[in-house]
Kinemage of the C-alpha trace (Angstrom):
@kinemage 1
@onewidth
@group {chain A} dominant
@subgroup {mainchain}
@vectorlist {calphas} color= white
{ca met a 1} P 35.071 122.583 37.038
{ca pro a 2} L 33.711 120.445 39.925
{ca ala a 3} L 34.707 121.460 43.449
{ca ala a 4} L 36.410 118.095 44.020
{ca gln a 5} L 38.798 118.710 41.113
{ca ile a 6} L 39.574 122.225 42.316
{ca ala a 7} L 40.209 120.971 45.858
{ca ala a 8} L 42.338 118.130 44.499
{ca gly a 9} L 44.505 120.587 42.585
{ca leu a 10} L 44.898 122.818 45.620
{ca ile a 11} L 45.901 119.902 47.839
{ca val a 12} L 48.638 118.838 45.416
{ca ala a 13} L 49.763 122.453 45.072
{ca gly a 14} L 49.935 122.810 48.839
{ca gly a 15} L 46.647 124.562 49.614
{ca gly a 16} L 46.207 123.322 53.170
{ca thr a 17} L 42.565 124.355 53.472
{ca ala a 18} L 41.468 122.638 50.272
{ca leu a 19} L 41.024 119.315 52.033
{ca ala a 20} L 38.882 120.862 54.750
{ca thr a 21} L 36.844 122.733 52.139
{ca ala a 22} L 36.179 119.552 50.173
{ca val a 23} L 35.082 117.710 53.295
{ca thr a 24} L 32.826 120.458 54.663
{ca his a 25} L 31.081 120.986 51.337
{ca gly a 26} L 30.437 117.296 50.780
{ca ser a 27} L 32.728 116.979 47.777
{ca val a 28} L 34.262 113.606 47.134
{ca ala a 29} L 37.296 112.448 45.198
{ca pro a 30} L 36.702 110.944 41.745
{ca gln a 31} L 35.459 107.376 42.008
{ca pro a 32} L 36.668 104.490 39.837
{ca ala a 33} L 34.266 102.380 37.848
{ca ala a 34} L 35.624 99.318 39.679
{ca ala a 35} L 33.372 97.133 41.792
{ca ala a 36} L 35.105 98.306 44.975
{ca thr a 37} L 32.926 100.144 47.463
{ca asp a 38} L 33.758 103.568 48.869
{ca asp a 39} L 34.711 101.958 52.151
{ca asp a 40} L 37.324 99.733 50.474
{ca ala a 41} L 39.457 102.767 49.630
{ca ser a 42} L 38.713 105.154 52.492
{ca val a 43} L 39.575 105.491 56.168
{ca ala a 44} L 38.515 107.908 58.883
{ca leu a 45} L 41.040 109.716 61.063
{ca asn a 46} L 40.605 108.724 64.702
{ca gly a 47} L 38.975 111.499 66.741
{ca ser a 48} L 37.979 113.424 63.632
{ca lys a 49} L 35.079 113.627 61.204
{ca leu a 50} L 37.630 113.650 58.369
{ca lys a 51} L 37.399 110.674 56.012
{ca ile a 52} L 40.301 110.078 53.644
{ca asp a 53} L 39.058 108.685 50.314
{ca leu a 54} L 41.701 107.422 47.899
{ca ala a 55} L 39.341 105.640 45.467
{ca gly a 56} L 40.321 106.307 41.863
{ca leu a 57} L 43.417 108.360 42.684
{ca asp a 58} L 46.796 107.591 41.129
{ca leu a 59} L 49.766 106.738 43.347
{ca asp a 60} L 51.328 110.227 43.272
{ca phe a 61} L 48.129 112.009 44.248
{ca gly a 62} L 47.221 109.355 46.834
{ca glu a 63} L 50.628 109.684 48.464
{ca gln a 64} L 50.293 113.487 48.587
{ca leu a 65} L 46.871 113.152 50.229
{ca leu a 66} L 48.282 110.756 52.841
{ca leu a 67} L 51.153 113.162 53.566
{ca lys a 68} L 48.724 116.083 53.967
{ca thr a 69} L 46.752 114.072 56.518
{ca arg a 70} L 49.956 112.905 58.252
{ca leu a 71} L 49.539 109.237 57.354
{ca glu a 72} L 52.338 107.057 55.956
{ca leu a 73} L 52.216 105.105 52.692
{ca gly a 74} L 53.036 101.451 53.321
{ca thr a 75} L 53.049 98.565 50.866
{ca val a 76} L 51.725 99.229 47.368
{ca ser a 77} L 50.320 96.211 45.545
{ca glu a 78} L 48.266 95.619 42.416
{ca arg a 79} L 45.117 93.606 41.836
{ca asp a 80} L 43.242 92.850 38.638
{ca cys a 81} L 40.135 95.000 38.447
{ca arg a 82} L 39.276 93.768 34.963
{ca lys a 83} L 37.996 96.490 32.670
{ca asn a 84} L 36.179 98.296 35.486
{ca gly a 85} L 38.984 100.550 36.671
{ca lys a 86} L 41.712 102.816 35.431
{ca arg a 87} L 45.165 101.223 35.418
{ca gly a 88} L 47.180 102.447 38.414
{ca ser a 89} L 44.235 103.945 40.303
{ca ala a 90} L 43.627 103.137 43.960
{ca ile a 91} L 40.936 100.511 44.493
{ca ala a 92} L 41.524 99.523 48.134
{ca ile a 93} L 43.477 100.497 51.240
{ca asp a 94} L 44.250 98.746 54.506
{ca pro a 95} L 43.068 99.599 57.063
{ca his a 96} L 39.816 100.836 55.541
{ca ser a 97} L 36.444 102.039 56.800
{ca pro a 98} L 34.818 101.369 59.194
{ca lys a 99} L 38.245 101.185 60.891
{ca thr a 100} L 39.989 104.423 61.855
{ca ala a 101} L 43.617 105.503 61.572
{ca asp a 102} L 45.707 107.591 63.951
{ca ile a 103} L 48.161 110.261 62.805
{ca gly a 104} L 51.381 108.521 61.802
{ca asp a 105} L 49.691 105.189 60.945
{ca thr a 106} L 50.742 103.283 57.831
{ca ile a 107} L 48.208 102.806 55.051
{ca asn a 108} L 48.741 99.998 52.520
{ca leu a 109} L 47.373 100.705 49.058
{ca thr a 110} L 46.122 98.373 46.311
{ca arg a 111} L 46.085 99.691 42.748
{ca cys a 112} L 44.229 98.494 39.672
{ca ala a 113} L 46.500 96.371 37.483
{ca gly a 114} L 44.361 97.103 34.422
């Protein structure tokens, strides 16, 4: 099982160090087949090397990841990603890289409509 999947499971289950482990070992979250770039669905925490990548994650997992990193989920919208993405998966966030977010900031999420 890839390290990213193990870390993802630990984050959802409450393993606080799983996120740090995934970041320090270069693991990344599963990526959608959509045309969105990595930067469209990721944001860096201000003052940290930590980059939050929501690309390809469903709403439940994305919200858990935001909570773990002390960010708030804002507006959730959907956009047609044609046949290139999985229905319901995150394809973009706002703000997104190269912008940074501070603890407590609100992150708006756009999901693939299918």
